[in-house]
N, C-alpha and C positions, 0 to 999 in steps of 0.2 A: 457506130463508135460507142454508143451507150452500152450496148450488149458486151462489147469487148472490155469496157471499163468495169462493168459489173462482174464479168468473169474473172478479171485480174484481182478484184477485191475479194471475191469468194475464194479463189485459190490462195491468196495471201492469208486469209483467215484459217483455211483448212490446214495450211502448213504451220501457222503460228500457234494455234491452240494446242496441238500435241506437245509443243516445246515448252509452253508456259504453264500448262495445266499441272504437270508434276511438281513444278516449283511452287505453285500456289497450294496444292493439296498436301504435299509432303514437306512441311517446313522443318520437322524434326528428323533426326536420323532414324532410318528404318531398322528396327531391332529384330523383327521376326525373321528367323532363318528361312522359313518357307518362302516368304515374299522376296527375300534377298536372292535365294536360289532361282526362283521363278524369273526375276528381272535379269539375272546373270545369263540364263540360257535362252531368253526370248530372241535376241539377235541371231543366234545360231539356228534356231528353229525356223525363223522367218527366211533366212538365207537358204536353208535346205529346202523349204517349201517352194521357194521361187525358182531355184535352179534345178532341182531333181527331175521334174517332168521334162525339161528341155534336154536333159542328158540323153534320153531315149529317142528323141526326134531329131537330134543334131546330125547324126550320121546318115540317115536315110535307110539304114538297115538295123534291125533290132539286135542281131547277134553280136556284131562288134561293139555296140553300145553296152550290152550286158557284160561282155568280157572286160571292157575298159573300166566299167564301174566296179566289177569284182576285184580287179587288180588294184584300183585306187583304194577300195575299202580295206583290202588286205595290207597294202603298204601303210595306210593310215593306222590300222590296228597295231602294226609293229612300230609305230611312232617314228616313221620316216619324215623327213622335212617336206614342206609343201611343194617345193620344186621337184623333189624325187617322186612324190605322189602324182603330180601333174604330168611330168615327163613319162612316167611309167604308164599312166592311163592313155596318153596320146600315142605312145609307141605301140601299146597293145591294140588300140583301135586301128592304127595304121596297118599293122601286120595282119590282124584278123580280117580286115576288110578285103584282103586278097583271097582269103579262104571262103568267105561267104558271099 
């Protein structure tokens, strides 16, 4: 029971510190355009880094995954909605899985 309690305390600290640290460090408004741009794009970069490797292992076959990713990137480049991009990628993977 003691180890579980210590684990819960450590997990609480690990999740609490990143939330409080920016408030403690950055009390004034951030004026640097470089830092503002960096902080704006960090969530997108992390999301891409977490999901992109799973794209190629989700289908069990590399070729439909590559085709689906290509169509999703193409639709996103032409600024289609998220639903259209997701459905286009899913449909492409479904259809190309019969070919490969």
